[in-house]
TIKEVO-45000 format. One record per residue: x, y, z of N, C-alpha, C in turn; residue in three letters; residue number from 1. Coordinates in Angstrom, 2 decimals, decimal comma, m for minus. Atoms other than C-alpha are relative to their C-alpha. Example, Ala and Ser with C-alpha at 12.3 -4.5 7.8 and 13.67 -1.06 7.14 Angstrom:
! residues 2
<rec n_X="0,89" n_Y="m1,19" n_Z="0,00" ca_X="12,30" ca_Y="m4,50" ca_Z="7,80" c_X="0,90" c_Y="1,20" c_Z="0,00" code="Ala" pos="1"/>
<rec n_X="m0,82" n_Y="m1,19" n_Z="m0,06" ca_X="13,67" ca_Y="m1,06" ca_Z="7,14" c_X="m0,77" c_Y="1,09" c_Z="0,73" code="Ser" pos="2"/>
END
This chain:
! residues 47
<rec n_X="0,07" n_Y="m1,20" n_Z="0,80" ca_X="m1,21" ca_Y="m11,29" ca_Z="m2,20" c_X="m0,21" c_Y="1,18" c_Z="0,94" code="Unk" pos="1"/>
<rec n_X="0,11" n_Y="m1,23" n_Z="m0,78" ca_X="m0,85" ca_Y="m7,81" ca_Z="m0,77" c_X="m0,28" c_Y="1,15" c_Z="m0,94" code="Unk" pos="2"/>
<rec n_X="0,27" n_Y="m1,23" n_Z="0,75" ca_X="m2,45" ca_Y="m4,68" ca_Z="m2,19" c_X="0,47" c_Y="1,12" c_Z="0,91" code="Unk" pos="3"/>
<rec n_X="m0,76" n_Y="m0,93" n_Z="m0,82" ca_X="m0,23" ca_Y="m1,90" ca_Z="m0,93" c_X="m0,25" c_Y="1,43" c_Z="m0,47" code="Unk" pos="4"/>
<rec n_X="0,12" n_Y="m1,41" n_Z="0,35" ca_X="m1,02" ca_Y="1,80" ca_Z="m0,82" c_X="1,32" c_Y="0,69" c_Z="0,35" code="Unk" pos="5"/>
<rec n_X="m1,26" n_Y="m0,72" n_Z="m0,22" ca_X="1,62" ca_Y="4,50" ca_Z="m0,42" c_X="0,04" c_Y="0,75" c_Z="1,32" code="Unk" pos="6"/>
<rec n_X="m0,08" n_Y="m0,58" n_Z="m1,34" ca_X="1,05" ca_Y="5,30" ca_Z="3,25" c_X="1,46" c_Y="0,01" c_Z="0,43" code="Unk" pos="7"/>
<rec n_X="m1,43" n_Y="m0,13" n_Z="m0,31" ca_X="4,38" ca_Y="6,53" ca_Z="4,61" c_X="0,54" c_Y="m1,13" c_Z="0,88" code="Unk" pos="8"/>
<rec n_X="m0,50" n_Y="1,12" n_Z="m0,81" ca_X="4,61" ca_Y="3,69" ca_Z="7,17" c_X="0,17" c_Y="m1,25" c_Z="m0,83" code="Unk" pos="9"/>
<rec n_X="m0,14" n_Y="1,17" n_Z="0,87" ca_X="4,25" ca_Y="1,19" ca_Z="4,35" c_X="1,25" c_Y="0,09" c_Z="m0,88" code="Unk" pos="10"/>
<rec n_X="m1,16" n_Y="m0,19" n_Z="0,87" ca_X="7,27" ca_Y="2,63" ca_Z="2,53" c_X="1,33" c_Y="m0,07" c_Z="0,76" code="Unk" pos="11"/>
<rec n_X="m1,22" n_Y="0,05" n_Z="m0,79" ca_X="9,78" ca_Y="2,12" ca_Z="5,35" c_X="0,92" c_Y="m1,13" c_Z="m0,46" code="Unk" pos="12"/>
<rec n_X="m0,98" n_Y="1,02" n_Z="0,37" ca_X="12,95" ca_Y="0,10" ca_Z="4,85" c_X="m0,33" c_Y="m1,34" c_Z="0,65" code="Unk" pos="13"/>
<rec n_X="0,36" n_Y="1,24" n_Z="m0,68" ca_X="11,78" ca_Y="m2,45" ca_Z="7,42" c_X="m1,12" c_Y="m0,74" c_Z="m0,70" code="Unk" pos="14"/>
<rec n_X="1,12" n_Y="0,63" n_Z="0,71" ca_X="8,55" ca_Y="m3,10" ca_Z="5,54" c_X="0,46" c_Y="m0,56" c_Z="m1,33" code="Unk" pos="15"/>
<rec n_X="m0,53" n_Y="0,50" n_Z="1,28" ca_X="10,41" ca_Y="m3,42" ca_Z="2,24" c_X="0,83" c_Y="m1,28" c_Z="0,20" code="Unk" pos="16"/>
<rec n_X="m0,77" n_Y="1,21" n_Z="m0,31" ca_X="12,79" ca_Y="m5,96" ca_Z="3,83" c_X="m0,93" c_Y="m1,16" c_Z="0,33" code="Unk" pos="17"/>
<rec n_X="0,98" n_Y="1,03" n_Z="m0,36" ca_X="9,85" ca_Y="m7,88" ca_Z="5,29" c_X="m0,60" c_Y="m0,64" c_Z="m1,25" code="Unk" pos="18"/>
<rec n_X="0,59" n_Y="0,49" n_Z="1,25" ca_X="8,29" ca_Y="m8,17" ca_Z="1,83" c_X="1,05" c_Y="m0,73" c_Z="m0,84" code="Unk" pos="19"/>
<rec n_X="m1,06" n_Y="0,60" n_Z="0,81" ca_X="11,60" ca_Y="m8,96" ca_Z="0,09" c_X="0,39" c_Y="m1,39" c_Z="0,52" code="Unk" pos="20"/>
<rec n_X="m0,37" n_Y="1,29" n_Z="m0,59" ca_X="12,21" ca_Y="m11,86" ca_Z="2,50" c_X="m1,05" c_Y="m1,08" c_Z="m0,23" code="Unk" pos="21"/>
<rec n_X="1,08" n_Y="0,97" n_Z="0,22" ca_X="8,96" ca_Y="m13,57" ca_Z="1,47" c_X="m0,26" c_Y="m0,18" c_Z="m1,49" code="Unk" pos="22"/>
<rec n_X="0,13" n_Y="0,28" n_Z="1,43" ca_X="9,20" ca_Y="m15,06" ca_Z="m2,01" c_X="m1,44" c_Y="m0,28" c_Z="m0,42" code="Unk" pos="23"/>
<rec n_X="1,37" n_Y="0,40" n_Z="0,30" ca_X="5,61" ca_Y="m16,28" ca_Z="m1,84" c_X="m0,97" c_Y="1,18" c_Z="m0,04" code="Unk" pos="24"/>
<rec n_X="0,88" n_Y="m1,16" n_Z="m0,09" ca_X="4,20" ca_Y="m12,78" ca_Z="m1,31" c_X="0,03" c_Y="0,82" c_Z="m1,29" code="Unk" pos="25"/>
<rec n_X="0,13" n_Y="m0,83" n_Z="1,20" ca_X="2,95" ca_Y="m10,95" ca_Z="m4,40" c_X="m0,56" c_Y="1,35" c_Z="0,43" code="Unk" pos="26"/>
<rec n_X="0,40" n_Y="m1,35" n_Z="m0,42" ca_X="2,65" ca_Y="m7,18" ca_Z="m3,94" c_X="m0,45" c_Y="0,80" c_Z="m1,22" code="Unk" pos="27"/>
<rec n_X="0,51" n_Y="m0,94" n_Z="1,00" ca_X="0,52" ca_Y="m4,85" ca_Z="m6,03" c_X="m0,05" c_Y="1,35" c_Z="0,68" code="Unk" pos="28"/>
<rec n_X="m0,06" n_Y="m1,32" n_Z="m0,61" ca_X="1,34" ca_Y="m1,24" ca_Z="m5,21" c_X="m0,92" c_Y="0,95" c_Z="m0,75" code="Unk" pos="29"/>
<rec n_X="0,93" n_Y="m0,95" n_Z="0,59" ca_X="m1,42" ca_Y="1,28" ca_Z="m5,81" c_X="0,70" c_Y="1,32" c_Z="m0,32" code="Unk" pos="30"/>
<rec n_X="m0,54" n_Y="m1,34" n_Z="0,24" ca_X="m0,69" ca_Y="4,70" ca_Z="m7,33" c_X="m0,24" c_Y="0,89" c_Z="1,23" code="Unk" pos="31"/>
<rec n_X="0,10" n_Y="m0,90" n_Z="m1,15" ca_X="m0,38" ca_Y="7,63" ca_Z="m4,91" c_X="m1,44" c_Y="0,40" c_Z="0,33" code="Unk" pos="32"/>
<rec n_X="1,39" n_Y="m0,36" n_Z="m0,23" ca_X="m4,00" ca_Y="8,69" ca_Z="m5,33" c_X="m0,85" c_Y="m0,79" c_Z="m0,98" code="Unk" pos="33"/>
<rec n_X="0,78" n_Y="0,88" n_Z="0,88" ca_X="m6,36" ca_Y="6,04" ca_Z="m6,67" c_X="m1,36" c_Y="m0,29" c_Z="0,62" code="Unk" pos="34"/>
<rec n_X="1,30" n_Y="0,25" n_Z="m0,62" ca_X="m9,91" ca_Y="6,49" ca_Z="m5,31" c_X="m0,84" c_Y="m1,03" c_Z="m0,76" code="Unk" pos="35"/>
<rec n_X="0,74" n_Y="1,02" n_Z="0,75" ca_X="m11,23" ca_Y="4,27" ca_Z="m8,10" c_X="0,45" c_Y="m1,41" c_Z="0,40" code="Unk" pos="36"/>
<rec n_X="m0,50" n_Y="1,29" n_Z="m0,45" ca_X="m9,03" ca_Y="1,43" ca_Z="m6,77" c_X="m0,13" c_Y="m0,18" c_Z="1,51" code="Unk" pos="37"/>
<rec n_X="0,08" n_Y="0,02" n_Z="m1,46" ca_X="m9,29" ca_Y="2,34" ca_Z="m3,08" c_X="m1,02" c_Y="1,07" c_Z="0,43" code="Unk" pos="38"/>
<rec n_X="1,05" n_Y="m0,99" n_Z="m0,23" ca_X="m12,65" ca_Y="4,07" ca_Z="m2,42" c_X="0,09" c_Y="0,73" c_Z="1,34" code="Unk" pos="39"/>
<rec n_X="m0,09" n_Y="m0,66" n_Z="m1,31" ca_X="m11,80" ca_Y="4,89" ca_Z="1,21" c_X="0,79" c_Y="1,31" c_Z="m0,09" code="Unk" pos="40"/>
<rec n_X="m0,79" n_Y="m1,23" n_Z="0,13" ca_X="m9,41" ca_Y="7,62" ca_Z="m0,04" c_X="m0,89" c_Y="1,25" c_Z="m0,05" code="Unk" pos="41"/>
<rec n_X="0,90" n_Y="m1,15" n_Z="0,07" ca_X="m12,37" ca_Y="9,91" ca_Z="m0,73" c_X="m0,60" c_Y="0,37" c_Z="1,35" code="Unk" pos="42"/>
<rec n_X="0,61" n_Y="m0,23" n_Z="m1,32" ca_X="m13,55" ca_Y="9,59" ca_Z="2,87" c_X="0,91" c_Y="0,81" c_Z="0,92" code="Unk" pos="43"/>
<rec n_X="m0,95" n_Y="m0,63" n_Z="m0,93" ca_X="m10,37" ca_Y="10,88" ca_Z="4,58" c_X="m0,17" c_Y="1,51" c_Z="0,08" code="Unk" pos="44"/>
<rec n_X="0,15" n_Y="m1,46" n_Z="m0,04" ca_X="m11,02" ca_Y="14,51" ca_Z="3,62" c_X="m1,22" c_Y="0,41" c_Z="0,80" code="Unk" pos="45"/>
<rec n_X="1,23" n_Y="m0,30" n_Z="m0,74" ca_X="m14,42" ca_Y="14,33" ca_Z="5,34" c_X="0,19" c_Y="m0,23" c_Z="1,49" code="Unk" pos="46"/>
<rec n_X="m0,18" n_Y="0,35" n_Z="m1,43" ca_X="m13,15" ca_Y="12,85" ca_Z="8,62" c_X="0,75" c_Y="1,03" c_Z="0,76" code="Unk" pos="47"/>
END
């Protein structure tokens, strides 16, 4: 299982091909801004 955010490097064609080639991999893509699902998002503005 992969929980995937929308970081621009994660949206590349190569990464999409990598995932598509693995039938066993289940991907859950997070919305663009989801601090309730990914609490680290609130920290980036402070760093």
